[in-house]
Each structure stands twice: as C-alpha cells, then as structure tokens.
C-alpha positions as CSV (number, residue, x, y, z in Angstrom):
1,M,46.4,-59.8,-12.7
2,K,45.5,-57.0,-10.3
3,M,49.3,-57.0,-9.5
4,R,50.7,-57.8,-13.2
5,G,49.1,-55.0,-14.4
6,L,50.4,-52.3,-11.6
7,V,53.9,-53.5,-12.8
8,P,54.4,-51.7,-15.3
9,V,52.7,-48.7,-14.0
10,L,55.2,-48.3,-11.4
11,M,58.3,-49.0,-13.5
12,L,57.4,-45.9,-15.9
13,L,56.5,-43.2,-13.0
14,L,60.4,-45.0,-11.1
15,V,62.0,-43.8,-14.7
16,A,59.8,-40.6,-15.2
17,G,61.4,-39.5,-11.9
18,C,64.5,-40.7,-12.2
19,N,64.6,-37.9,-15.8
20,S,63.1,-34.9,-13.8
21,E,65.9,-34.7,-11.7
22,S,68.6,-35.5,-13.9
23,N,67.1,-32.8,-16.0
24,G,67.1,-30.4,-13.1
25,A,71.0,-31.7,-12.0
26,V,71.3,-30.5,-15.7
27,E,69.9,-26.8,-15.5
28,N,71.6,-26.3,-12.0
29,V,75.0,-27.4,-13.9
30,S,74.1,-24.9,-16.5
31,A,72.7,-22.2,-14.7
32,E,76.6,-22.4,-12.8
33,D,78.4,-22.5,-15.6
34,S,76.7,-19.5,-17.3
35,A,76.8,-17.3,-13.7
36,D,80.8,-17.8,-13.7
37,A,81.9,-17.6,-17.6
38,V,83.5,-14.4,-18.4
39,P,81.2,-12.1,-20.8
40,P,82.3,-12.4,-25.1
41,P,84.2,-9.1,-26.1
42,P,81.9,-6.6,-27.8
43,P,81.9,-7.7,-31.7
44,P,84.2,-5.3,-34.1
45,P,82.7,-2.8,-35.4
46,P,81.2,-3.6,-39.4
47,P,83.7,-1.8,-42.0
48,G,83.1,1.7,-42.9
49,A,81.6,2.4,-39.4
50,L,83.5,5.2,-37.4
51,V,84.4,5.6,-33.9
52,F,85.9,7.9,-31.8
53,C,89.6,8.7,-32.5
54,P,90.9,10.6,-29.4
55,E,94.3,11.4,-32.1
56,V,91.6,13.9,-33.9
57,G,89.1,14.6,-32.1
58,R,86.6,13.4,-34.1
59,R,84.3,10.2,-35.8
60,I,86.3,8.7,-38.2
61,S,87.4,4.7,-39.4
62,Q,88.9,2.9,-37.3
63,Q,91.7,1.4,-39.9
64,D,92.2,5.5,-40.3
65,C,92.4,6.1,-36.9
66,D,95.2,3.1,-36.3
67,D,96.9,4.8,-39.0
68,L,96.8,8.5,-37.7
69,T,97.6,7.3,-34.2
70,A,100.7,5.6,-35.6
71,V,102.2,8.7,-37.3
72,A,101.8,10.6,-33.7
73,D,103.5,8.4,-32.1
74,Q,106.8,8.5,-34.2
75,A,106.7,11.8,-35.3
76,R,109.9,13.0,-33.1
77,Q,112.5,16.3,-32.6
78,G,114.1,17.3,-35.7
79,V,116.4,20.1,-36.4
80,A,115.3,23.6,-38.2
81,A,116.6,26.9,-38.8
82,F,115.6,30.1,-40.8
83,N,116.9,33.8,-42.2
84,A,115.9,36.6,-40.2
85,P,115.7,40.1,-41.6
86,E,117.6,42.0,-38.7
87,P,117.1,44.4,-39.5
88,M,114.2,45.5,-41.9
89,Y,113.4,48.6,-43.6
90,R,109.4,50.0,-44.3
91,G,108.6,49.2,-47.8
92,K,111.4,46.4,-48.5
93,T,110.9,42.7,-49.6
94,V,113.6,40.3,-48.1
95,T,113.1,36.2,-49.0
96,L,112.5,34.2,-45.6
97,Q,113.8,30.8,-46.0
98,L,112.8,28.0,-43.2
99,A,114.8,24.9,-43.6
100,I,114.0,21.6,-41.5
101,G,115.0,18.4,-41.5
102,F,115.5,15.4,-39.1
103,A,117.6,15.1,-36.6
104,P,121.1,13.4,-37.2
105,P,122.2,9.9,-35.9
106,P,124.6,10.3,-33.2
107,A,128.1,11.8,-34.6
108,E,131.1,8.0,-34.8
109,P,134.1,8.6,-33.3
110,G,136.7,10.9,-35.5
111,E,133.7,12.2,-37.1
112,M,133.7,16.3,-38.5
113,T,131.3,18.0,-35.9
114,P,131.0,21.3,-34.4
115,D,132.2,20.1,-31.0
116,N,135.2,18.4,-32.2
117,V,136.3,20.5,-34.9
118,A,139.2,22.7,-32.3
119,A,140.3,19.2,-31.8
120,G,140.9,18.0,-34.8
121,S,144.1,19.3,-35.7
122,N,145.4,17.4,-32.2
123,D,143.7,14.4,-34.0
124,I,145.6,14.8,-37.2
125,A,149.1,15.4,-36.1
126,A,148.0,11.9,-33.3
127,I,147.3,10.1,-36.8
128,G,150.8,11.3,-38.3
129,T,153.0,10.9,-35.7
130,P,152.6,6.8,-35.1
131,D,154.5,5.1,-32.4
132,V,158.4,4.4,-33.2
133,G,158.1,0.9,-31.4
134,E,154.9,-0.4,-33.5
135,A,156.8,0.8,-36.4
136,I,160.1,-1.1,-35.8
137,S,158.6,-4.2,-34.7
138,N,156.2,-4.2,-38.0
139,A,159.4,-3.0,-40.0
140,A,160.9,-6.2,-38.1
141,A,158.2,-8.9,-39.1
142,G,158.4,-7.5,-42.7
143,H,154.6,-5.6,-42.4
144,N,155.9,-3.0,-44.4
145,R,152.9,-2.2,-45.9
146,P,151.8,1.5,-45.5
147,E,148.7,2.0,-43.6
148,P,145.0,2.4,-45.5
149,A,144.4,6.4,-44.6
150,R,142.0,7.2,-42.0
151,V,139.6,9.5,-43.8
152,R,137.5,11.9,-41.5
153,P,133.7,11.3,-42.7
154,V,132.5,14.8,-44.0
155,R,129.5,16.7,-42.1
156,P,126.7,16.8,-43.7
157,V,124.4,20.2,-44.3
158,S,122.7,20.8,-41.3
159,P,119.6,23.7,-42.3
160,S,122.0,26.6,-41.0
161,D,124.2,25.6,-43.6
162,T,121.2,25.9,-45.9
163,V,120.1,29.8,-44.6
164,G,123.6,30.8,-44.0
165,Q,124.0,31.7,-47.7
166,L,120.7,34.6,-47.0
167,P,120.9,37.6,-46.0
168,G,119.8,37.8,-42.0
169,K,120.5,36.0,-39.3
170,V,120.5,32.5,-38.3
171,V,117.9,31.2,-35.9
172,S,118.4,27.4,-35.3
173,Y,115.5,25.6,-33.1
174,Q,114.3,21.8,-32.6
175,P,110.6,21.8,-34.2
176,V,108.4,18.3,-33.6
177,V,108.9,16.3,-37.0
178,G,107.1,13.4,-39.1
179,R,107.1,12.3,-42.9
180,Y,103.9,15.0,-43.8
181,M,104.6,19.4,-42.9
182,R,102.6,21.9,-43.3
183,A,104.3,25.4,-42.6
184,T,103.0,29.0,-42.2
185,L,104.5,32.2,-41.4
186,T,102.2,34.9,-40.6
187,G,103.1,38.5,-38.8
188,E,100.8,41.5,-38.0
189,G,102.4,44.8,-39.8
190,F,104.1,42.8,-42.9
191,A,102.5,42.0,-46.2
192,I,103.6,38.3,-46.4
193,K,103.5,36.5,-50.0
194,A,104.4,32.7,-50.0
195,R,106.9,31.0,-53.1
196,S,106.2,27.6,-52.4
197,A,103.9,24.9,-51.2
198,E,103.1,25.0,-48.0
199,Q,102.1,21.5,-47.3
200,Q,105.5,19.1,-48.0
201,E,107.3,15.7,-47.9
202,L,110.1,15.4,-45.4
203,F,112.5,12.4,-46.0
204,I,115.0,11.1,-44.1
205,G,118.8,12.4,-44.5
206,D,117.3,15.3,-46.4
207,Q,115.7,18.6,-46.2
208,T,113.1,20.4,-47.2
209,T,112.5,23.7,-47.2
210,W,109.7,27.0,-47.6
211,E,110.3,30.3,-48.7
212,W,108.2,33.4,-48.2
213,D,108.4,37.3,-49.5
214,V,108.1,39.7,-46.5
215,T,107.5,43.1,-46.8
216,A,107.7,45.2,-43.7
217,E,104.3,47.7,-43.9
218,K,104.3,49.2,-40.2
219,G,107.8,50.4,-38.2
220,E,109.2,49.6,-34.8
221,R,109.3,46.5,-33.2
222,H,106.5,43.4,-34.8
223,V,106.9,39.6,-33.9
224,L,107.0,37.3,-37.4
225,T,105.3,34.2,-36.4
226,L,106.5,30.1,-38.1
227,K,104.4,27.4,-37.5
228,T,105.3,24.0,-38.8
229,V,102.6,21.0,-38.0
230,V,103.1,17.1,-38.6
231,E,100.2,16.1,-40.8
232,G,98.6,12.1,-40.6
233,V,97.3,11.4,-44.3
234,T,94.8,9.1,-44.4
235,A,93.9,6.3,-47.4
236,D,91.7,8.3,-49.6
237,G,93.7,11.4,-49.2
238,R,92.6,14.0,-46.3
239,H,95.2,15.4,-44.0
240,Y,94.7,16.1,-40.1
241,P,97.1,18.3,-38.4
242,L,98.7,16.3,-35.1
243,R,102.3,17.8,-33.6
244,S,102.9,21.4,-34.3
245,T,105.8,23.8,-33.3
246,T,105.8,27.7,-32.8
247,R,108.7,30.1,-33.2
248,N,107.9,34.0,-32.8
249,Q,110.5,36.2,-34.0
250,V,111.2,39.8,-33.3
251,I,112.1,42.2,-36.1
252,D,113.1,45.6,-35.8
253,V,111.8,47.8,-38.7
254,K,113.7,50.8,-39.4
255,L,112.3,54.0,-41.4
256,S,114.6,56.1,-44.1
257,T,113.9,59.7,-43.4
258,A,111.1,59.7,-46.5
259,D,109.0,57.6,-44.6
260,K,110.1,59.5,-41.7
261,L,108.8,62.7,-43.3
262,H,105.6,61.0,-44.9
263,D,105.1,60.2,-41.5
264,W,104.6,63.2,-40.3
265,L,102.8,65.2,-42.5
266,D,100.1,62.2,-41.7
267,A,100.7,62.7,-38.5
268,V,99.3,66.4,-38.7
269,P,95.9,68.1,-37.8
270,G,93.3,68.8,-41.0
271,W,92.6,71.9,-40.0
272,L,96.6,72.5,-40.4
273,K,96.9,70.2,-43.6
274,L,94.7,73.0,-44.9
275,A,95.5,76.1,-43.6
276,T,99.7,74.9,-45.1
277,A,97.5,74.4,-48.8
278,A,95.7,77.8,-48.6
279,L,99.2,79.6,-47.7
280,T,100.5,77.8,-50.8
281,G,97.9,78.7,-53.0
282,L,98.3,82.4,-51.5
283,A,102.2,82.0,-52.4
284,A,101.7,80.7,-56.1
285,L,99.3,83.4,-56.4
286,F,101.5,85.9,-55.6
287,G,104.6,84.6,-57.2
288,A,102.3,84.9,-60.7
289,V,101.3,88.4,-60.1
290,W,104.6,89.5,-59.5
291,A,105.5,88.0,-62.7
292,V,102.8,89.9,-64.4
293,V,103.8,93.3,-62.5
294,R,108.0,93.0,-63.6
295,A,107.0,92.0,-67.4
296,A,104.6,95.4,-67.2
297,R,107.6,97.2,-66.2
298,G,109.9,96.2,-68.3
299,T,107.8,96.7,-71.4
300,A,107.1,99.9,-70.2
301,R,111.1,101.1,-70.4
C-alpha cells in the first residue's frame, strides 16, 4: 500500500523536472536569438514633425526637405546676358536688362550655330552640286523625282540676341538656373530702380528677363553686381534659396563739363566761398553806385 502511493508522487516529480529543463532551453534559445537579431529601424517621424534639412540649414518637414533637395540637385548651368552701359554719364538714367535661359541642347548636324556659320557656304555648295554618277544612275533607273530640299534649322534666339537690341556692351555668362529664379542688381554709387518682379519662373525653351533703371550718382569707376538665385518653393508657397551666381561688372562713369565745375565748387574751402561771395556783393554794390552817379551826371547836363 505504501509503494502504490509513492508511484504517483514520483511520476509527478519527474514530469515537473522535464518541464523546467525544457523551459530553460527555450529561454536560452530566445536569449541567443535576440542577441544575434538586427535592431529594427527607427520609426518614421509622424506627419507634421520637423526634421533638420541640410539643404536649407533649418528644421522643416521631411516632405519639404525631400522636395527642396530634389530641386537643388536638378539645378544646372544655363546661359545669360546683359547690356552693360559703357560708359555711363553721371545723372543720366539707362536701362539694364538681364536675360536668362536654360542651356540649349547640343547642335545637330547642319544646324546653324556661330561655330559653323563660316562653313555654311561650303555646305550649301556641296548640297547644290550632286554627284554626276549618282544622277546618271538615278535617271537610268527611272528615279527622276527631285529630292526634297534640305532645310537648315534656324538657330533659336539667345539671351545675347535679346539684350543686344539695347544700348551698351553685351556681356554673356553662365549662371546656375532652375525653374524658380530671383535676380537682384546692386552697386555703390548708383540709384537703382527695379522695373520687373524680383522672382520669376523660367521654362525650358524660353527666356526670362529682368530690367532696372540705373542712374550713376558718382564719377570714375564703380561696380554693378548681378546676383541670381535658384529657389525652391514648398507646398505652402514659401521660397528657399538653393543655388546662386554672382557677376560683377566694372562701369566707367564720365562727368560733363558742368559736373566738373560743380564738383570743383563743392571742393572749394568754406572761407574761400565766403570771400568770393563778399567780393561778388561788393562788385554788385559798386555797380549800383556807379549807375546812380552816371544818372546824376546826365541829369546835371
């Protein structure tokens, strides 16, 4: 009877021991697996959260940062020209125009470009004198139909062509351009008034122009500075500067004879101006007295 009671107890102890060993093995495996597993990536920022954007150097939304970075990466070298007033005269106002466009695609064979204009006459001569043997062969084969005329593509209008219609020297350069552009003109010794919007859009195959009224206020040599900026625009309409190009142009400002005399009088010391004014007053007084004396003598006669 005692043995029969111990058997169930021994079986329960044996099962409990097996369960504890199996649980320990599972725990060890789980610990080893967790040690070798790669930690999951951090969760994306919630909508509306601000992140630091290296492209603009400030905290903005992730979507705006991605958009602005893409616009900055798409900025490329373009073509531009402006009419530099040379020379300028102090007090005279001139119009300075800046024209900007995307760089044209590479010229195709036969396209009229500045590099092949000189060789155009040779090409035309070659087109007008077909091979005699080829003409005879075509006639014998019954191919007497005239070949279609070869039309030379017309070179598109460049920024240099646009500003070349205005007075001044045409200056061409290659700024960085994009869809949204901003242009400013500054210069010490000049009064500058913008005649067009500072921010404009630039489309492929087209040009955008800016105009300023420039008046020289000082003589000698001064510098006009053109600055163009490629901007990115976010969904809420905010503009961010991304890429910029600066162009300095030295301007010679001449003076008329009247301007030179005016400057000389301004440079005269104050005491000399007072002495000159006093002498002028005395001369006027002497003239008035002399006129009275002559009038009195005439009356006495």
